[in-house]
Each structure stands twice: as structure tokens, then as C-alpha cells.
Phi, psi and omega in degrees: 000131178229137179227112185235135177238129179240145178228133179230142179242117181240134181229147175247126181240150175223136179247106180284185182298336180292342181085359179264115181299143179241131178275116181273321182201148177211124183214145176250126181239132180243142176231152178229131179236125177239132179231127173241115189225155174222148184222137177226143182217146177233141180233149180217138179221136178214104181063232182276003183256141176225148178211147178212146177215138181219160180216130178239135174241134181233127170264109187252124177234134180228138174242113183241100178050056179073002174258119185250134176233153180213137178205152176252133186236125174264132182227087178277161173211151180210149180210139172234148182215153178224131181248090185288336180207166181297127179085000181243132182221126174254139186214158171214138182210158178219143181209146174248133183219174184211163169225129184301150177284193182183220183205161168236147178275129179296143183282188177062037171079001181273148178267008180293153180251145174250096182287149172231150190284167173293134178275125180230136182204163176251139173240130177241129183226149174210143181180197183210149172232148181216133175245116189234167174054052177056047177066021178268347180222126179234128180238146178212134177224129183223127171257145185219155173223130185236131179229114187232152174233152180077026179278135177286130180253160179202156173262021177079324181264337185255180176289150176300141174283165186303308186193157174198166175267148182223137173237144180209142175214155182176194182218147178231133179238135179226142181219131170229140183217148175233081185294324176224169182300135176076352180256130178234141177234144179212153178206143179229142177221139179219145173227138180210158177222107184248146177203150174281152179271174175061038175058032176292125186285346183285155176258132178299139176258166182062027177227069179297147181297320184231134173230145180207144176207153180207157180192175179211154177213154179224126180269116177281129179300000000 
């Protein structure tokens, strides 16, 4: 059970030629989100094969400036795996998840609210992990496909629009290594291609085509 209350204070200011700022509007808006959820999962293993399935149900209630919404959300997940050799794991999984909706305050001094829907989507993943050389080298590769509805869109400069569909697919590679005692090396690489559905002309933000990072650390005795 979760009960969350948020409060936001938004003000519109204008500075005329006199140089003295003028307050056009100031409003405090409060929202309350309540979630009552339950989750059940079952697992099965037989030799090199593993399987798991789970189901979560959430009763979501939101109060947005005296506007109340309520919805029930089912979020199943499933995963299968195969272990062909020691330290090697192949897997495939699918999951449905959500993020509660909310509102944006309309600009130009109005106290009107722009509600946006709950974001709901499916994620499909497949990949492999390997632990080699007596746990001194770890490799991971994951391909993914994401299909979401109710995603907030924006042209980066304006307020988010109510909702849109989004698709994304890509691959993620991870490497960690311990070549000598106390020294660790790591590197991550990702590629993705995201786009809105239904011929939406906007380009998704915060979804770079290529991401990469690397680092090293040494533990002093």
C-alpha cells in the first residue's frame, strides 16, 4: 500500500519596461496518489532449465485538484532461462509495467490543469550472461524491444502533451574485469532507436542513439 501526496507552487512573472517585476499568477496545486497492490510469483527449475512467472495487480486512485480518477492495472511478467555451461546463462523475458499519470499546469497565468494518462508498456528482452576465468571476467549482452502507450511528448521547449505511443529497440553490452588483485575495469555500451507511433512528428528526447561509459577502480589494502 502506498499513499503519496505532492504539492507544487507555480508562479507567472512579467517584467515590463519599468523594470519592476509583476506577479501575474501564483497557485499551489496538490495531488494525492494511492496504490493498493498485490504480487504473486511461481518459479520452476529442472536441470539446466529455469522458468518464472509473476502477476501484479494495482488499484490506482489519484486526486488531482478535486478531480479523481481510478483504474485497475494488471502487470504480468515471465522469464525462461537455459544454462548450457557453468557460468553461462541464456534468457528471455517479458514484462508489463506502468507509471502513474498526473497533470501539468497550463501556462499564461491560468490555473487550469492539463491531465496526462497513466503510461503503460511492454518490455521484451533476450540475452546472455557469462562469468569466466574464475569470476575475473563478466560479460552481459541484452537486446530489448519496448512498446508503450500514454507517453508524455514534448518539443523540449514546451509543456508535455497529454499522451502518445512510443516504440524503442536496441542492445546493451556490459563488461567487468579483474585482471589483477584489487583492480577492477568496467565498460558499458548501448544502442537504441526510439520513435513515437501514429506518425507523431516529434522526436523523443532523452533517448540518444549511442551511449558508452567506462571506468576503473583500485582498492587500497
